[in-house]
C-alpha positions in Angstrom: 0.0 0.0 0.0 2.8 2.4 0.9 4.4 1.9 -2.6 1.0 2.7 -4.2 0.6 5.8 -2.1 4.1 7.2 -2.8 3.9 6.2 -6.4 0.8 8.2 -6.9 2.3 11.2 -5.0 5.4 11.3 -7.1 3.5 10.7 -10.4 2.3 14.3 -10.1 5.8 15.5 -10.7 6.8 13.0 -13.4 6.9 13.7 -17.2 6.6 17.5 -16.9 5.2 19.3 -20.0 5.5 23.0 -20.5 2.4 22.9 -22.8 0.5 21.0 -20.1 1.5 23.5 -17.5 0.5 26.5 -19.7 -2.9 25.0 -20.5 -3.5 24.3 -16.8 -2.6 27.9 -15.8 -4.7 29.3 -18.6 -7.7 27.2 -17.4 -7.2 28.6 -13.9 -6.9 32.2 -15.0 -10.1 31.9 -17.1 -12.3 30.6 -14.3 -10.7 32.5 -11.5 -11.0 35.9 -13.3 -14.7 36.2 -12.5 -14.1 36.0 -8.8 -11.5 38.8 -8.9 -9.4 37.7 -5.9 -7.0 40.4 -4.7 -3.9 38.3 -5.6 -1.8 41.4 -6.2 -2.9 43.2 -3.0 -2.9 40.4 -0.6 0.1 38.3 -1.4 -0.7 35.7 1.1 -3.3 34.4 -1.3 -0.5 32.9 -3.4 0.5 30.9 -0.3 -3.2 29.8 0.0 -3.1 28.6 -3.6 0.2 26.7 -3.2 -0.5 25.2 0.2 -4.0 24.0 -0.9 -2.5 22.2 -3.9 0.3 20.5 -1.9 -2.0 19.6 1.1 -4.6 18.2 -1.2 -2.1 16.0 -3.1 -0.7 14.7 0.2 -4.2 14.1 1.6 -5.3 12.1 -1.5 -2.1 10.1 -1.5 -1.8 9.3 2.2 -5.3 9.5 3.5 -7.9 9.0 0.7 -6.1 6.2 -1.1 -5.5 4.0 2.0 -9.0 4.6 3.3 -10.5 3.7 0.0 -8.4 0.5 -0.1 -9.5 -0.3 3.4 -13.1 0.2 2.6 -12.8 -2.0 -0.5 -11.2 -4.8 1.7 -13.9 -4.5 4.3 -16.7 -4.8 1.7 -14.8 -7.7 0.1 -14.9 -9.5 3.5 -18.7 -9.5 3.5 -19.7 -9.8 -0.1 -18.3 -11.5 -3.2 -17.0 -9.5 -6.2 -20.0 -10.7 -8.1 -22.5 -9.3 -5.6 -20.5 -6.0 -5.3 -20.6 -5.5 -9.1 -24.4 -6.3 -9.1 -24.9 -3.6 -6.4 -22.2 -1.3 -7.7 -24.4 1.8 -7.4 -24.6 1.3 -3.7 -21.2 -0.4 -3.1 -19.4 2.5 -4.7 -20.9 5.2 -2.4 -18.5 4.9 0.6 -15.3 5.3 -1.5 -16.8 8.1 -3.5 -17.9 9.9 -0.3 -14.3 9.6 1.0 -13.0 11.4 -2.1 -15.2 14.4 -1.4 -14.6 14.6 2.3 -10.8 14.3 2.0 -10.3 16.6 -0.9 -12.6 19.4 0.2 -11.2 19.2 3.7 -7.6 19.5 2.6 -8.4 22.4 0.3 -10.1 24.3 3.1 -7.2 24.1 5.5 -5.5 27.3 4.4 -8.9 29.0 4.2 -9.6 28.0 7.8 -6.2 29.2 8.9 -6.8 32.6 7.3 -10.2 32.8 9.0 -8.7 31.8 12.4 -5.9 34.4 12.1 -8.5 37.0 11.2 -10.1 36.5 14.6 -12.8 34.2 13.2 -14.3 37.1 11.4 -14.2 37.3 7.7 -16.2 39.3 5.1 -18.2 36.8 3.1 -17.0 38.2 -0.2 -13.4 37.7 1.0 -14.2 34.3 2.3 -15.5 33.4 -1.1 -12.4 34.8 -2.9 -10.0 32.9 -0.6 -12.0 29.7 -1.1 -11.8 30.2 -4.9 -8.1 30.7 -4.8 -7.7 27.5 -2.7 -9.8 25.6 -5.2 -7.7 26.9 -8.0 -4.6 25.5 -6.3 -5.8 21.9 -6.5 -7.7 22.4 -9.8 -4.6 23.8 -11.7 -2.2 21.3 -10.1 -4.5 18.4 -10.9 -4.8 19.7 -14.5 -1.0 19.9 -14.8 -0.8 16.2 -13.7 -3.5 15.1 -16.1 -2.0 17.1 -19.0 1.4 15.7 -18.4 0.0 12.2 -18.5 -1.9 13.0 -21.8 1.2 14.4 -23.5 3.5 11.6 -22.1 1.1 9.1 -23.8 2.0 10.6 -27.1 -0.9 13.0 -27.7 -0.6 15.2 -30.8 -2.9 17.1 -33.1 -2.9 14.1 -35.3 -5.1 12.4 -32.8 -7.8 14.9 -33.5 -7.8 13.9 -37.2 -8.1 10.2 -36.4 -10.4 10.3 -33.3 -12.2 13.6 -33.8 -13.3 15.6 -30.8 -12.9 12.7 -28.5 -9.2 13.3 -28.7 -9.8 16.5 -26.8 -11.9 14.9 -24.0 -9.1 15.0 -21.5 -8.6 18.7 -21.9 -12.4 19.4 -21.9 -12.6 17.4 -18.6 -9.8 19.4 -17.0 -11.2 22.7 -18.1 -14.4 22.1 -16.3 -12.8 20.3 -13.4 -10.8 23.5 -12.7 -14.0 25.4 -12.7 -15.6 23.0 -10.3 -12.8 23.0 -7.8 -12.8 26.8 -7.8 -16.6 27.1 -7.4 -17.1 24.5 -4.8 -14.3 25.8 -2.6 -15.5 29.4 -3.1 -18.9 28.3 -1.7 -17.2 26.6 1.2 -15.2 29.8 2.0 -18.4 31.8 1.8 -20.1 29.5 4.2 -17.2 29.6 6.6 -17.3 33.4 6.6 -21.0 33.4 7.2 -20.6 31.1 10.3 -21.7 28.0 8.6 -18.3 26.3 8.3 -19.0 22.7 8.8 -22.4 22.8 7.0 -20.8 24.2 3.9 -17.8 21.9 4.2 -20.3 18.9 4.1 -22.1 20.5 1.2 -18.9 20.9 -0.7 -17.9 17.3 0.0 -21.3 16.1 -1.1 -21.1 18.1 -4.3 -17.6 16.8 -5.0 -18.8 13.2 -4.4 -21.8 13.8 -6.6 -19.5 14.8 -9.4 -17.2 11.8 -8.8 -20.2 9.4 -8.7 -20.3 9.7 -12.5 -17.4 7.2 -12.5 -19.7 4.7 -10.8 -22.3 5.3 -13.5 -19.6 4.7 -16.1 -18.5 1.4 -14.5 -22.2 0.3 -14.2 -22.6 0.9 -17.9 -25.2 3.7 -17.4 -22.8 6.5 -18.6 -20.4 6.7 -21.5 -17.3 8.9 -21.5 -19.3 11.6 -23.4 -22.0 11.5 -20.7 -19.4 12.0 -18.0 -17.9 15.0 -19.8 -21.3 16.6 -20.3 -22.3 15.9 -16.7 -19.1 17.4 -15.4 -19.5 20.5 -17.5 -23.1 21.1 -16.4 -22.3 20.7 -12.7 -19.3 22.9 -12.9 -21.2 25.7 -14.8 -24.1 25.6 -12.4 -21.9 25.8 -9.3 -19.9 28.6 -10.9 -23.1 30.5 -11.6 -24.2 30.2 -8.0 -20.7 31.2 -6.6 -20.4 34.2 -9.0 -23.9 35.3 -8.2 -23.0 35.3 -4.5 -19.8 37.2 -5.2 -21.4 39.9 -7.3 -24.5 40.1 -5.2 -22.4 40.8 -2.1 -20.7 43.6 -4.1 -24.0 45.1 -5.1 -25.3 45.0 -1.5 -22.1 46.6 -0.2 -22.4 49.3 -2.9 -25.9 50.1 -1.9 -25.0 50.3 1.8 -22.1 52.7 1.2 -23.9 54.7 -1.4 -21.5 53.7 -4.2 -22.5 52.8 -7.7 
């Protein structure tokens, strides 16, 4: 198990690709722009971005993976593989929930630290912005890893000519995954600032698990890869819409209170 965990951790730094890095950063810039976090006024936000990425990778490697393996072994002690596959839609829930709980919890650590150092008092707009930056940390880092894997497998534009748009599925997925990570963490940061920290953390974890559950649908034969990509895009766009509405709604309310236009 240790070899599997360490192998996964170091795989994120293997086969680096400048094109993959550039695409991942571009995805992050596109989706983060709407939140307008004060990255060049509050430089500690860069630390939030980096710490969120590293903590999330460590949490996935050394907490999520062993827990999921353990859950799989426990289920295997009670039911045969045939029964588990027959009841896959239920059997897959515990491991999927773990992914949401672990990843959203690790992303929120720097946000909680910021909130704590601010005397447990944070403007909701700022909480949302910090959360968005934390989400961008994991989202962009994860996209770099995925893009590196794609290019290391020999991807080129020739693949588009032979496989059509499906050759771009990996980039499509990462584009909207970055949006999802940013939006769901922004909502969690907003909830923390409003005094609903654990409630919004559980909400973020549930939404994350809901997105990941599409993999179970794929394994059960209910989804195709195209369905997964569409599903991820719709969920990401809906959450982004809600998060940006809260961000700009708070701006409008503040402007009304101060008499600004």
